[in-house]
Kinemage of the C-alpha trace (Angstrom):
@kinemage 1
@onewidth
@group {chain A} dominant
@subgroup {mainchain}
@vectorlist {calphas} color= white
{ca met a 1} P 3.296 -2.160 -12.278
{ca arg a 2} L 0.953 0.793 -12.684
{ca ser a 3} L -2.037 -1.473 -13.234
{ca his a 4} L -1.161 -3.417 -10.080
{ca val a 5} L -0.947 -0.247 -7.969
{ca thr a 6} L -4.265 0.909 -9.446
{ca ala a 7} L -5.958 -2.371 -8.475
{ca ile a 8} L -4.543 -2.265 -4.941
{ca arg a 9} L -5.616 1.360 -4.512
{ca ala a 10} L -9.104 0.434 -5.717
{ca ala a 11} L -9.348 -2.275 -3.032
{ca leu a 12} L -8.356 0.261 -0.361
{ca thr a 13} L -10.812 2.839 -1.723
{ca thr a 14} L -13.616 0.252 -1.672
{ca ala a 15} L -12.813 -0.223 2.029
{ca ser a 16} L -13.257 3.572 2.497
{ca leu a 17} L -9.535 4.118 3.085
{ca val a 18} L -8.075 7.327 1.675
{ca asn a 19} L -4.900 6.270 -0.104
{ca tyr a 20} L -2.041 7.662 -2.126
{ca phe a 21} L 0.887 6.326 -4.092
{ca ala a 22} L 4.372 7.531 -3.107
{ca asp a 23} L 3.289 11.053 -2.103
{ca ala a 24} L 0.403 12.191 0.093
{ca gly a 25} L 0.895 15.821 -0.862
{ca thr a 26} L 0.960 18.752 1.514
{ca asp a 27} L -0.948 18.385 4.791
{ca pro a 28} L -3.233 15.432 3.880
{ca thr a 29} L -6.276 14.676 6.004
{ca leu a 30} L -5.724 11.862 8.503
{ca pro a 31} L -6.071 8.908 8.452
{ca tyr a 32} L -4.696 7.601 5.176
{ca val a 33} L -2.665 4.817 3.582
{ca leu a 34} L 0.443 5.492 1.516
{ca leu a 35} L 1.584 2.816 -0.957
{ca trp a 36} L 5.104 2.675 -2.310
{ca thr a 37} L 7.042 0.300 -4.531
{ca gly a 38} L 9.635 0.295 -7.268
{ca ser a 39} L 9.079 -0.281 -10.958
{ca gly a 40} L 11.245 -3.383 -10.969
{ca ala a 41} L 14.513 -4.127 -12.663
{ca pro a 42} L 14.363 -4.275 -15.612
{ca pro a 43} L 11.280 -2.001 -15.750
{ca ile a 44} L 8.255 -4.240 -15.326
{ca glu a 45} L 5.816 -2.233 -17.451
{ca asp a 46} L 8.097 -2.466 -20.477
{ca ser a 47} L 8.771 -6.158 -20.200
{ca ile a 48} L 5.706 -7.647 -18.491
{ca ala a 49} L 4.549 -9.549 -21.573
{ca ser a 50} L 7.916 -11.166 -22.148
{ca arg a 51} L 8.769 -11.824 -18.501
{ca gly a 52} L 5.593 -13.577 -17.503
{ca asp a 53} L 5.888 -13.872 -13.729
{ca phe a 54} L 7.373 -11.139 -11.554
{ca glu a 55} L 7.714 -10.197 -7.903
{ca ala a 56} L 8.083 -6.851 -6.164
{ca thr a 57} L 8.058 -5.418 -2.661
{ca leu a 58} L 5.098 -3.225 -1.719
{ca gly a 59} L 5.196 -0.902 1.286
{ca val a 60} L 1.893 0.016 2.925
{ca thr a 61} L 2.279 2.903 5.361
{ca ser a 62} L -0.759 3.552 7.572
{ca val a 63} L -0.917 7.095 8.993
{ca ala a 64} L -3.245 8.388 11.715
{ca gly a 65} L -3.435 11.010 14.420
{ca thr a 66} L -2.513 8.564 17.192
{ca pro a 67} L -0.557 5.305 17.462
{ca glu a 68} L -3.788 3.485 18.335
{ca gly a 69} L -5.357 4.958 15.190
{ca val a 70} L -2.543 3.464 13.139
{ca leu a 71} L -3.440 0.004 14.422
{ca ile a 72} L -7.055 0.562 13.335
{ca val a 73} L -6.004 1.743 9.856
{ca gln a 74} L -3.548 -1.162 9.498
{ca ala a 75} L -6.267 -3.667 10.377
{ca ala a 76} L -8.628 -2.137 7.809
{ca ala a 77} L -5.910 -2.082 5.121
{ca arg a 78} L -4.952 -5.685 5.817
{ca thr a 79} L -8.591 -6.724 5.536
{ca ala a 80} L -8.937 -4.849 2.231
{ca leu a 81} L -5.776 -6.423 0.834
{ca ala a 82} L -6.743 -9.925 1.993
{ca ala a 83} L -8.594 -10.319 -1.318
{ca phe a 84} L -5.142 -10.645 -2.914
{ca ala a 85} L -3.942 -13.342 -0.495
{ca ser a 86} L -5.364 -16.215 -2.523
{ca gly a 87} L -4.819 -14.614 -5.917
{ca ser a 88} L -6.827 -11.770 -7.408
{ca thr a 89} L -7.799 -11.175 -11.016
{ca ala a 90} L -8.256 -7.413 -10.432
{ca val a 91} L -5.486 -6.745 -12.963
{ca thr a 92} L -6.628 -7.673 -16.459
{ca gly a 93} L -4.803 -10.736 -17.748
{ca arg a 94} L -2.922 -11.272 -14.473
{ca ile a 95} L -3.316 -13.134 -11.193
{ca val a 96} L -1.875 -11.102 -8.336
{ca trp a 97} L -0.968 -12.292 -4.848
{ca leu a 98} L -0.018 -10.134 -1.873
{ca thr a 99} L 1.671 -11.732 1.112
{ca leu a 100} L 2.269 -9.769 4.308
{ca glu a 101} L 5.934 -10.384 5.126
{ca asp a 102} L 6.795 -7.848 7.827
{ca ser a 103} L 5.227 -5.213 10.039
{ca arg a 104} L 7.430 -2.497 11.459
{ca ala a 105} L 6.905 -0.805 14.819
{ca val a 106} L 4.373 2.022 15.022
{ca gln a 107} L 6.126 5.368 15.496
{ca val a 108} L 5.327 9.047 15.874
{ca asp a 109} L 6.718 11.316 13.136
{ca arg a 110} L 8.098 14.264 15.075
{ca asp a 111} L 9.365 15.928 11.869
{ca val a 112} L 5.966 16.753 10.376
{ca pro a 113} L 3.313 18.342 12.632
{ca val a 114} L -0.293 18.359 11.448
{ca thr a 115} L -1.089 21.986 10.604
{ca ala a 116} L -4.652 21.921 11.951
{ca thr a 117} L -3.767 20.442 15.360
{ca gly a 118} L -0.051 21.028 15.883
{ca arg a 119} L 0.174 17.369 16.918
{ca tyr a 120} L 2.470 14.844 15.308
{ca pro a 121} L 1.021 11.975 13.250
{ca ala a 122} L 1.813 8.340 13.887
{ca tyr a 123} L 2.586 5.735 11.261
{ca gly a 124} L 3.193 2.022 10.839
{ca val a 125} L 4.606 0.162 7.854
{ca asp a 126} L 3.555 -3.227 6.540
{ca met a 127} L 5.765 -4.854 3.917
{ca tyr a 128} L 4.132 -7.103 1.333
{ca arg a 129} L 5.521 -9.379 -1.339
{ca leu a 130} L 3.602 -8.821 -4.584
{ca arg a 131} L 3.657 -11.721 -7.001
{ca ser a 132} L 2.048 -11.528 -10.435
{ca thr a 133} L 1.637 -14.144 -13.113
{ca pro a 134} L -0.271 -14.274 -16.415
{ca ala a 135} L -3.848 -15.506 -15.991
């Protein structure tokens, strides 16, 4: 799964989107994209050669200083990830598809103020189905 996350992060970076996996650290600069997923059951990295095809859920959280900013970041992230919609060979020896399955409502996170501004960031979550098969 690590190689898949690396390829997805590279696509976001190419689109000039700051991105992280699972943890954005302390007080990250807005805007950014946070990716999150599981390692699969059984662990995908350990059994990928023997399993062949696998699927996983990928969360893509877009974070910005305003709700409108979230919509802009989401649009840019979706465009960047569209390369995976018809199957990408960005992961060596694999063909990877991402399908947008759900988009949750944009919200303001009133638990974590931005240190520099004292304002609260906004976020929106897109849920993708990741499907990978040997090339």
